[in-house]
N, C-alpha and C positions, 0 to 999 in steps of 0.2 A: 504494500500500500504506500502510495506517495505521501510524504509528509504534508500537513495542511499549510498552505501558503499564507503568509501574513496579509491582513487587509491593508488597504492603502493607508488608513489611519495608523495602524500599527507600524507601518513602514516609515511614516512621517515622524512618529514619536521616536522610533529607534534612531532615525537620522539626527533628530534634534539632540538626543542624549549623547550620541557619538560626537557631534560637533561641540557640545558643551564640555564634554570631558577633554577633548583636544585643546580646549581653551581654558582649562584649569578649574572648571565648575563641576562639582559633584552633585548631581541632581537625583532626588528621590523618584524612581521610575513610576511609582504608584500615584504621583501627584503632578501630572502633566496635562494641561488643557491647551489644545491647539485652536487657534483662531485663524480662519482662512479668508476673512473679509478684506484684508488689506491688499491693495493692488500692487504695492511695491515690495512689501515684506510679508513673509509667512511668520506668524507670531505664536509664541508659546508662553503660557503662564505656568510657572513651575515653582517648586519648592526645593531648596537644597537640603543636603543631609543634616544641616544644623537647624532646619525648620524655618529658614528665611525665604520669603517669596521673591521671585525674580521675574523679569520679562526678558525673553529671548526673541531677537528679530533676525531672521534669516533672509538675505536678499533674494528676490525672485529673478532678478536680471542683473547683469554686471553694471548696467548704466546707472542703477540707483545708488551705487557707492560714490559716484561723483557728488551727488546731492547730500549723501550722508556725511561727506567730509565737511561740507558747509554747515550741516546741522551740528556736528561735533564742536566746531568753532563757536557757534552761537550758544550752545549749552554751556561751554566753558565760561563765556562772558556772563551769561545770565545767572549762573550760580551765585554771583556776587551782586547782581543789580536788580533782581526781581523778587518781590516779596512772596509770590506764590511759588510752589515747587515746580521744578523741571527735572527731567531724567538726568541722572549722574552715571554716565557710561563707564562701567568698570572693565568691560571687554569691548574692544573695537578693532575688528579684523575684517578681511575681505569676505569671510564666511559667516561671521556672527557679530551682532551687537547685543550686549547684555547689560542690564542695570537693575538695581533693587526696585521692586514694585513700589510706586508712590501710593501714599494713603489717599483715599477718596474713591468715588465711583464716577464713571463717565456720565455726563448729563443725559446721554442717549447712546445706544449702539445701533449698528446697521442691521436691519432685518433682512436676512439673506433671501427670504421669499418675496417680499414686496419691494425690496431694495430701498425702502424708506427707513425712518427712524423708529426704534423702539425706545420710548422715553423712560427714563428712570426717575423723573420728577414731574410735578405738575407744570404744565407749560402753557396753559390757556385759562387765566393769564399767567405770565411768568412770575415766580416769587420775587419780591422786592430785593431780598438779600442776594439773589443770583445776579440781577441786573446791576446792582450797586457794586458788588465785588468784581464783576467782570469789567465794568467801566473803570474801576480803580486799577485793575491789573493792566488794562490796555493803555491807560494814561501813563502809567509807570513805564511800560514797555516802549511806548512811542516817544518817551522822553529820554531814552538812553542816548548818551552823547555819541555823535557820529564819528568823532575821532577815536573814541574807544572801540567802536565797532570796526573801524578801518584797521586799527592796530591789531585787532584780534583776527584779521584776515577775512572779515565778512564783506560781502559785496555791498558797495555803497553807490546808489544812483541819485543824481540830482533830480529835481522835479522835471526838468527838461528831458533828461535821459530816461526817466521812468515813462514819460509820455511817448517818447520816441520808440521805446521798447514795445509799448502797446501797438503803435502804428505798424512797426515792422512785423510783429507777430500776426496781426490781422492780414497784412499783405501775404505773408507766407501761407497762412491757412487758406486764403482765397485761391492762391496759385496751386497749392498741393491737394486740397480737398474740395474747395468751393464753398460758397455761402449764398443764401437767398438774397435777392436784390433788396428786399425790405430791410433785412438785418444789416446788410452792408451799408446802406444809406444812413441808417441810424448810427452806426459806428463812426462813420465819417463826419457826421454833424457833431458828434461828441468830441472827437479828436480835434476838430478844427476850431472849436469855440473856447477861447481862453477863459471865459467866465466860469466854466465848470471846474477848472483845474486848480489844485493847491499850489502855493508858492513855497512849499516846504516838503521835505521827505521825512520818513520816520522808520525806525526799526520795526518791522511787522512780523507777525507769526507766519502769515501767508496761506494758511489752510485751516482757518479757525471755524470748524464745525463741531456740533455737539459731542461726538465721540472723542474729541481731543481736549475737552474741557472737563476737569475733575471737580466734583463737588462733595461737600460733607453732608451730614444729616440735616443741617440747617440750611441747605441749598446755597451755601457760600462757595465761591470758586476757590479751590485749594491748590490746583495745579494745572498745567497746560502741557500737552503731549505733542509729539510729531512735529518737529521744527524743520523739516526737510526744506521747505520753501522759504524760510526766513531770509530777509535781506533788508537793507535800508532802501526804501522805495516809496511809492504812493501810499499814504496812510489810509486811504479809503479801502484798501485791500482787505483789512481785517473786519470790515463791516458788511461786506457784500452778502455772505451766506446768512448772516443774522437778518439782513433786510429781506432776503428771499423767504425766510421762515416766518418772520414776525411782522412784516409789512412796514408801511410808513409810520404808523402810530408806535409800534414797538421800537423802531429805529430812533424816533424822536426822544423817547424816554431814555434810551441808552446814551444818545449823544448829549442830552442835557446833563446827565450825571458824569459822563466822560469829561465834559467841559468843566464841571464843578470840581473835578479831581485834578484839573490842570491840563487836560487834553486840549490840543490846539485844533480849533475848527476854522472854517472859512465860509463865506457867504452862501455858496451853492453846494456845500458839502453833501446835503441830503440828496439833491438831484444828481450830483456826480456819482454817488454810491449806486443809485438806481441804474444809471447808464453803465456803470462798471459791471453790474450784475447782468445787464443785457449783453455785455461782451464776454461773459463767462464761457460761452461755447468755444471761444478761442483756446482756452486752457484745455477743454475737453478734446479739441482737435489736436493740440500739441501732444497730449498724452497718447492719443491713438497713433500718431505718427511715431512716437517713441517705442510703443509696444509692438506695433505692426499686427495686432490681433484683429480678426474680422469683427468680433463682437464689439470691440472698442471703436472701430471705425464706423460701424452702424450706429452706435450711440452718438458719435460725433456728427454724423450726417443728419441725424434727427435733430440734434440741438442746433445745428447750423441752418435748419429750415430746408434742407435739400430734399427730404422725403416728401414733404408737403408740396414742394415745387414740382416734383416729378408727377405727383398725383393730379395736379392741375393740368 
């Protein structure tokens, strides 16, 4: 009789345990939970032989390690300058990133069936403690000195460079994938109108959605995860997903508190964030080009309005 072959899950666990051991971590094999929802990293929540919980991140593709290098530099800087917790990477190699699990619970997780959010807190309306603590964390983050960021090796873009990057990425996506005429015209009006745009840059998280925000039992933000996209650039970046989830009224409350904590605003900031969200399909298109996967390209084409255009 042939021996029973391990399931894919068992294979993944065994591979994680092997890589962890190769990098000096002794993991309890009975306490390994695999999370496959991340597009860039395969993640495992584990416990070591001393009972300490860890997060293991295994890159899915070689290209993600370029962004991981930027993330490592950002985390090294923020350990000293951000009040909320951020990961402290104890292992950083081409095959594994590992850090002690931060306290707190993600505000939401990604539901693999619906591809939407499974919320871990009340969110309609949002708790006042959540909004206030998030506003304070963002004001502090965006206030980090640019010279400190530059000296840490973090990308720094002037307001003009950030705007130029948007325009270039839009052109690339139009050329390589395509975009509906309606969406393209909206993007060009936004890019061309000076009144929308800030005259300052800020150190941003870059991918601030609920699974990357840790909260405590009182719904206060205690930590921020996944800093892969962080850089000094357009400060509206950290508000776009929040706007998409909670609308203009939710954004107004957050921005009012952000300003109260010292965050820097500008006259058309709210409108700028709405237009930046309308340009979010550019990022989806860039991701699809990076991975080359058919399902990601279909997602990008849908977001770029190409599927609707074909049906017409």
